[in-house]
N, C-alpha and C positions, 0 to 999 in steps of 0.2 A: 328460680332464684332471682331476686331483684338485683338491678345493676347498681353502680356507684351513685352516691348522693352527696349532699352537703352536710351530713351529720357532724363530721369531725370539724369542718369549717365553722359551723354554727356553735358548736361546743367551745371552740377556741375564742370565738367572738364573745360568747357569754362570759368567758374568763377575762375579757378586757383587751384581747388582741384585735388589731384593726387590719393589718396587711398580712394575709396568710398565703404562703407559697406552697404549692404541691411540688414535690421533687422525686424524680425517678431516674434510673439509669438503664441503659441497654448495652448489651455486648459483653457480658461477663463470661459467657460460654464459648465464644468463637476462638479459633486457633490463630486468627489474623485480624489485624486492624485495632484501632483504639477502642476504649470504652467511652461511651458518650452519656452525658447527663443533661437533664433539662429541669429548669425551675419555672413554674408558671403561677402568676397571680391572676386568678379569674375574677371577673365581675359576676357576683352571684345573681345579679338581675339580668345579665346579658351574656349568654354563653351558648355555644353550638349544641344542638340537640343530638343525642346519640353517642355521647362520650362513653367510652368503656376501656377496659384493659386492652392495650394495643394488640395483644395476641389473639383476642377474640374478634378482631375486625379484619376484613379483607384489605389487601394492599390498596385497592381503589378507594375504599371508604376511609382508610387512614389518611390518604393523600388529601381528600376533600376536607376532612376534619382538621388536619394540620394547618391547612391554609386558613380555615375559619378561625382556629384558635389564635394564630398569629395576627389575624386582623382585629380581634376584639379583646385580647388579653396581653398582659406584659409577660414576655417570654425571654429566657436566657438559656443558651445552649453552650456547653463546654465539654472538654474531653480530657482524658489522660492517655498519653502516648504508649505505644508498645514498649518503649524503653522504660517508661515509668512502671508499667505493669510487671515487667521482668525484674525490675529493681525492688519494687515495694511489695508485690503480690497483688492479685486481682481484686481482692476485697478492699485493700487500702487505696488502690488506684481508682476504683469505682467511687469510693468516698471522696477522694481528692477531686474527681470530676464533678461530683455533687457540690462540694464546697465552692468550686470555681463557678458553677452555674448560678448558685445563689448570690455569690459576690458580683456576678455580672448584671444582676437586675438593676435598673436605673435608680429605683428607690428601694433601699433594703427592706425586706419583710421584717415583721416583729415576731413571727412564729412560722415554723416550717413543718409540714407534714411529709415525713420521709418514708418512702416505700421500703419495706423490709423490717428486720428485727433489731437493727442497730442504728444509732445516730453517729454520723461521722465525728471522729475525735476532734478534728480541727475546727468544728463549727462552734462559733461563739454566740450564736443566737438561740433563743428558746426554740425547742423542737420536740417532736414526738415521732417515734417509729411506729409504722402501721403495717403489720404483716398482711400481705396480699392487698396492699393499699391501692394498687392500680385498678382493682375490681371493687373498691369500697369508697374511695374518695374521688369526686369529680376533678379536683385540682390535680391529684396524682395521675388520674387517667389521662388528662390533657397533657401532662408532662411526658407520660409514657409514649403517647402517640407522636409527639413532635420529636422526641429523642430517637424513636425507631425510624421515622421517615428520614431524618437527617443522617443517621448512621448508614441506612440502606443506600442512600444517595452517594455517600462517600465511598462505600465499598464498590458500588457500580462504576464510579469514576476510577478507582484503583484497578478494577478488573480490566479496564481498557489498556492500562500500562503493563499489567501482569496477566495476560490471557491464559486460559487453560485450567484455572482453579475454580471457575464457576462462581466467583464472588458476587456477580450480578444477580445470582439466584439464591446462593446459600449464605450470603453476607458474612462469609468467613467462618460459619459454623462447621463443625466436623462431619459434614455429609460424606457419604461413601466416595463420591466423585472428588471431593476436596482432599480426602485422605490419599486416594490413588494418585492425584496430581502431585501431592507432596512427595510421594515416593518416586514418581517418574520424572518430574520436572525439578524438584528440589525445593529448598527453603528460600523464601524471599525476605527482604529487609522488613516486611510488614508482618511477618510471622512472630508469634510470641514464643521465644526460646525457652521460657520457663514452663510451658505447657508440655505435658508428657509426650504426646504424639510427635511434636516438633523436636523436642529434646532427644527423643529416641532416634529419630532419623539423623540428626546431627552427630549423635554418638556413634551410630553405625558408619557414617561417612568418615568420621575421624579414625575409627578402627581400620577401615579399608585402606585409608591413605597412609596410616602409620607403618 
């Protein structure tokens, strides 16, 4: 199977668009931490070799590529908080993070390639949704890599303040060790209360204390 290319970007340029941003988010599945999004405008003549869906790359390779992307492309990263996730729901919060990342680009794009099957409702720009876009569009691949690196770094930093949950290795995803820590140590302010495993523990604690 071939990797991502510039097919979607070239098609958009053929329709008259000049500044095309690839947009992706990371962190919809974790029980803790914000959801993070990235928007990247790549120079189609000058970009790092080896871009791919961030999940298909090693952590070391992601780190090298993220640095290269930030050195040669226009990049904006934004997030939606745990409170926003709990208030809005994870899909809407991830779209809000995408909208913020796009708004953070120094020069607004005139077309966005959005990873997934939905375009954020609040986006006022021309856009198209691309299912599995991080494995099909180089611009979205670049966005997925930077978003993943930034979020992993944030979770490693939070892990120093809240040891025992393994966030430095599981990035807040519901690994077995993370679930056990939730039961044994409890819920932190960085846990998503609307997510079932967290909600259930809080509910049990409430019943015990009542």
